[in-house]
C-alpha positions as CSV (number, residue, x, y, z in Angstrom):
1,X,-28.5,-6.9,-79.4
2,X,-25.2,-6.4,-79.0
3,X,-23.3,-6.6,-75.6
4,X,-21.2,-3.8,-74.4
5,X,-21.1,-4.3,-70.7
6,X,-18.7,-1.0,-69.1
7,X,-18.0,-2.4,-65.9
8,X,-14.3,-1.8,-65.5
9,X,-12.8,-5.4,-66.0
10,X,-14.7,-5.8,-69.6
11,X,-11.5,-4.8,-71.1
12,X,-11.4,-1.5,-74.7
13,X,-15.7,-0.4,-72.8
14,X,-13.6,0.2,-69.7
15,X,-12.2,4.0,-71.3
16,X,-16.2,4.9,-71.0
17,X,-17.3,3.7,-67.7
18,X,-18.3,6.7,-65.9
19,X,-17.2,9.1,-67.9
20,X,-19.3,11.6,-69.9
21,X,-19.3,10.4,-73.2
22,X,-20.7,13.6,-75.5
23,X,-23.2,12.7,-78.6
24,X,-23.4,14.6,-81.9
25,X,-26.4,14.9,-84.1
26,X,-25.8,11.5,-86.5
27,X,-26.0,9.2,-83.7
28,X,-29.4,10.8,-81.8
29,X,-31.3,11.0,-85.5
30,X,-29.8,7.2,-85.8
31,X,-31.5,5.4,-82.5
32,X,-35.1,7.8,-81.9
33,X,-35.2,7.5,-86.1
34,X,-33.7,3.0,-85.7
35,X,-33.3,3.9,-89.2
36,X,-29.3,2.7,-89.7
37,X,-27.1,-0.7,-89.4
38,X,-26.2,0.3,-86.1
39,X,-28.9,0.2,-84.7
40,X,-27.9,-2.5,-82.0
41,X,-24.5,-1.3,-81.3
42,X,-26.4,1.9,-80.2
43,X,-29.0,0.1,-79.1
44,X,-27.3,-1.4,-76.7
45,X,-24.7,1.6,-75.8
46,X,-27.9,4.1,-74.9
47,X,-28.5,0.8,-72.7
48,X,-25.6,1.2,-71.2
49,X,-26.0,4.8,-70.4
50,X,-29.9,4.5,-69.4
51,X,-28.2,1.8,-66.5
52,X,-26.1,4.7,-65.6
53,X,-22.7,3.0,-66.7
54,X,-21.9,5.8,-68.7
55,X,-23.4,9.5,-69.1
56,X,-24.0,10.7,-72.2
57,X,-24.0,14.7,-73.2
58,X,-24.7,16.8,-76.2
59,X,-25.7,20.2,-77.0
60,X,-28.3,22.5,-77.1
61,X,-27.1,23.2,-81.0
62,X,-28.1,19.3,-81.5
63,X,-30.8,18.8,-80.3
64,X,-32.0,21.3,-82.6
65,X,-30.5,20.3,-85.4
66,X,-32.4,16.8,-84.8
67,X,-36.2,18.2,-84.5
68,X,-35.5,20.2,-87.0
69,X,-36.4,18.6,-90.0
70,X,-39.4,15.9,-87.6
71,X,-40.3,20.0,-86.4
72,X,-40.8,21.2,-90.5
73,X,-42.6,18.4,-91.3
74,X,-45.2,18.2,-89.3
75,X,-44.0,14.8,-87.4
76,X,-45.7,16.3,-84.0
77,X,-45.2,12.4,-82.8
78,X,-40.6,11.9,-83.6
79,X,-40.2,15.4,-82.5
80,X,-42.2,14.6,-78.8
81,X,-40.4,11.4,-78.9
82,X,-37.0,13.4,-79.3
83,X,-37.9,16.1,-76.5
84,X,-39.0,12.7,-73.9
85,X,-35.2,11.2,-74.8
86,X,-33.8,14.3,-74.3
87,X,-35.2,16.4,-72.2
């Protein structure tokens, strides 16, 4: 897993420490569905978010966008994963 420590003394990531970071649709889909070449990096960012290093924010529109396809295809487990993580 990639280390992206966001403590104040950590160089480039210091810009993220204690900030709110907007998360758009694509990274949400890539993270939850796990089919991205960015998965390791996304896991590190979501872990840092969970640890309180910074806070992700997103819009209700982005949340609706990530739910459209799973709802349309009847993928209730995937819908539940999104809801657990983001609602």
